N, C-alpha and C positions, 0 to 999 in steps of 0.2 A: 593492442588491445588486452584491457585488465578484466580481472572478475569484479565486480558492484556489491559490495553488499551494503543490503539498506535493510533498513530497521525500518519496519512497520507497525503501527497500532492499531490495536479493535478497542475500542473505548466504547463502552455501551452505559446507557443511565436511562430507567424509567421505558427501558425496551426497545431503544434506538440506539442506532449505532453513528457515529459521527464517521463521514465520507466523505473524501474531494470527491465534487461532481466536474465532470473532463468532457471536452469532446476532442475529437483527436482531428485535428485541424493538420498535423505534422502529416497526416498519409502512410504515418511508419503502421503497415498492417498488425495487430497485434494479434493475438490467440481469440479469433472468430469475431473483433472488432476494427472495421475499418473507416474510411476517412470520413470527416466531418459526423459520426455516429458518437449518441451522446454516451458516456461508460462513468463508471463511479468507482476509485478504488479508495483503497488504506488510507490514512493518512501518514508519513512518514517519507524516508527518504535516504537518500545515500548516508551512508557512512565516514567523515575525514579522517584523515589521516593523523592518530595519534585520540583520536574520539573514543572512546568507549561506546559501545552499541544501547547504553541506556542514557548515554550524552546524546546522542546523535535523535534516538526514538524524540526526547524533551524537546532538543531544538528544531527537528522538523515540525511536530503538532505545532510547535508554540508560532514558526514561519506561515504554516501552510493553514492554520482553523483558528489560530488567537487563543486558544487555551493555553493552556499550562500541566500539563499531565506527568505524572510520574508511573513508571513501569511495574506492574505485581509479580509478572512473570514472562518467561518463555514460553511462549504456547504454541508455535510448530515452525517449520524450517521448509524453504524450498527453493528449486531451483529452476532455472529458465535460462537456454539457449536459444538464440535467434542463429536461423542455418543460411538466411536469405543472405546473399556477399552483398548486394547495394545496402541493406539497412546496418550492415557491422560496417563499413564504411563510413555512412555521414553518419551512426550512431555508437561511434566504439567501444563509450565507457555505457552503454545501454544494452548493449547487445547478450552478456555474459553477468547472469545476476544471482547473488544469492539473498533469498528473502526471512527475512528475519522476524517474525510476528509476534509481538507483544502483546498480552491483555494490561491494559493501563484505566488508570483512575483521573479523573478532574482532579486540581488541586485546590482548586475552589470555580465556583460559576461564572469570574467574571473574564468577558470575551475581549481580546485586544486588537487592534487593524490589524489583517494580515500585515506580515511582511514580506512573504516572496511565494509564491506559488509555486506549486507545482509544475509541469509541463500538461498543458492543454488542460490546465486547471481555471475551474471557472468562480467556483465557490463551494464551500464544505456545508453539509446539510445535516441535519438528524435525519435517520431513516428507521422506519419501522420495520424490527429487524423479522416482521409475517413477511414485509412488502419483500427482500432481498432477492426470493425466488423471479422477481419479475422483474429485477434490473439487471442490466451488463454490468457484474463487479469483476474486476479485474487483480489479482489474478483468478481466473476460472476456476482453479484447484482449493482457494480458498470459500469463492461462492458454495460450490460441491461439498466441501467437508467441515464447516461454518460450524455446524451442531457435534460436531466428535472434538474439531478445535476449542469450542467454550467447554464441553464438559468433560476434557481428560482431563488428567491429573499429572500426567506429567507433558511435554512435549513433545507435538506430532509430525512426523514424516513427512511430506505431502510427495515427496517423490523429483525428478528433475523430469524436466517435459524442452525437447528439442520442436522450438516450436518453428516451421516451413515458412 
């Protein structure tokens, strides 16, 4: 098992946020999300060896959303550790993650075909920021702290969470 760095994007345009719509088909119980439940996740994913976090966020967003983005600033940091031994065996690369959340902007309006969807991803969609309270957004701490993350002048540490 290793610690996985995950670069995640907050992309906001016209009071809407770009999110990946997913359905939990793996059965891997996330933080309050269970098998076959619909949830949303920030675009982004794992940093590859020798890749900067900025390069990772640009690559991952292009793959998962079809949009070319650029990071403006690091907005938040969060750690997540899964305690379930079966989940650790089945998903060793996803059991301990550090999330680096960047506020990003679209480089242009052109949307290309998705080249690599995230685990459980169905599609990407623009969601009205006012509707965030009514959806299951992962990680939950990002959902709870979204107003703070967006308004803070420096990165916000959202803590570390052990998930049973």
